[in-house]
Each structure stands twice: as C-alpha cells, then as structure tokens.
Legacy VTK file of the C-alpha trace (Angstrom):
# vtk DataFile Version 3.0
C-alpha trace
ASCII
DATASET POLYDATA
POINTS 88 float
-13.885 57.593 -19.265
-14.144 53.609 -19.550
-12.754 53.198 -15.693
-14.886 55.901 -13.866
-18.045 54.020 -15.484
-17.201 50.479 -14.033
-16.088 52.033 -10.923
-19.332 53.941 -10.532
-20.959 51.079 -11.580
-19.200 48.494 -9.033
-20.062 50.858 -5.683
-23.807 51.184 -6.950
-23.554 47.761 -6.888
-21.989 47.357 -3.716
-24.052 50.152 -2.243
-26.893 47.665 -2.783
-25.267 44.223 -2.211
-21.703 44.790 -0.596
-20.837 40.671 -1.264
-21.447 41.014 -4.994
-19.709 44.483 -5.215
-16.186 42.127 -3.361
-16.848 39.438 -5.633
-16.426 41.216 -8.728
-13.392 43.243 -8.291
-11.957 39.717 -5.939
-13.551 36.901 -7.354
-13.845 33.556 -5.089
-11.446 34.941 -2.540
-11.049 35.238 1.634
-12.082 38.356 0.846
-15.330 37.431 -0.770
-16.084 34.740 2.210
-15.186 37.755 4.754
-17.797 39.897 3.203
-20.356 37.609 3.269
-20.431 37.250 7.343
-19.485 40.806 7.924
-22.613 40.892 6.174
-24.272 38.873 7.609
-23.388 40.183 11.442
-24.398 43.214 10.263
-25.352 45.705 6.961
-22.887 48.497 8.318
-19.523 46.000 8.492
-20.190 44.617 5.356
-20.721 47.841 3.605
-17.542 49.033 5.316
-15.199 46.559 4.571
-16.387 46.284 0.448
-15.596 50.131 0.420
-12.288 49.205 1.765
-11.372 46.497 -1.073
-12.896 48.788 -3.604
-10.612 51.652 -2.773
-7.708 49.139 -2.038
-8.099 47.972 -5.230
-8.366 51.759 -6.867
-5.753 53.318 -5.472
-3.466 49.866 -6.533
-4.775 49.994 -10.086
-4.211 53.928 -10.525
-0.424 54.201 -8.960
2.011 51.512 -8.479
1.733 50.697 -4.712
3.782 47.881 -3.878
3.182 47.437 -0.594
0.761 45.210 0.963
-2.314 46.505 1.307
-3.287 45.820 5.479
-6.551 43.066 6.435
-6.645 42.420 2.429
-5.911 38.800 1.098
-6.649 38.740 -1.883
-3.925 38.571 -4.936
-6.173 40.328 -7.335
-6.947 43.588 -5.100
-3.001 44.096 -3.504
-2.021 44.094 -7.097
-5.172 45.897 -8.674
-6.082 44.008 -11.560
-2.918 43.888 -13.452
-1.553 40.482 -14.126
-3.862 38.523 -12.313
-3.046 34.610 -13.164
0.059 35.398 -15.112
3.581 33.869 -15.133
5.678 36.912 -14.559
LINES 1 89
88 0 1 2 3 4 5 6 7 8 9 10 11 12 13 14 15 16 17 18 19 20 21 22 23 24 25 26 27 28 29 30 31 32 33 34 35 36 37 38 39 40 41 42 43 44 45 46 47 48 49 50 51 52 53 54 55 56 57 58 59 60 61 62 63 64 65 66 67 68 69 70 71 72 73 74 75 76 77 78 79 80 81 82 83 84 85 86 87
C-alpha cells in the first residue's frame, strides 16, 4: 500500500513540475538536468521524459530486470532504487 501511495504522489508531483518528479527518483543526475532542459524547451517533452523515467524506475523496482533501459543515465533509476550507494 505504501508503494502505491508514493507512486501516486510522485505522479501528481510530476504532473505539475516534471523536473521535481525526476529529482525525487534520480537525485541530482544527468537525467534531472536533461529533464530541466526538455521542460524549458517545451512542457510536453519534459512530461514525456519524466513519465518514461518513472515507468522504468517502477518496472525495475517491481521486477528484477538487469538489462539497462535505453536513454536512462541514472544508476539509481537503472537499479530501481535498490543497492544505491552501497558497495556490492
């Protein structure tokens, strides 16, 4: 239940401010700066990019997918938020 609530809050945040939604899942990464640029260039491209990153993040979080997603530069998103910052 907590996962669904956090996902819903993230989607609502992204609806109004796409870079903030990306920042919450990726931190201060290349994906965050790409999203800022896309949002400045056009609000719709910023939304598409943000929702794509959130989709990848939650898919990797739910399933143990090890194949890297195309166009995603943040390790945190590629791993689905797991084992981020730890030494394997």
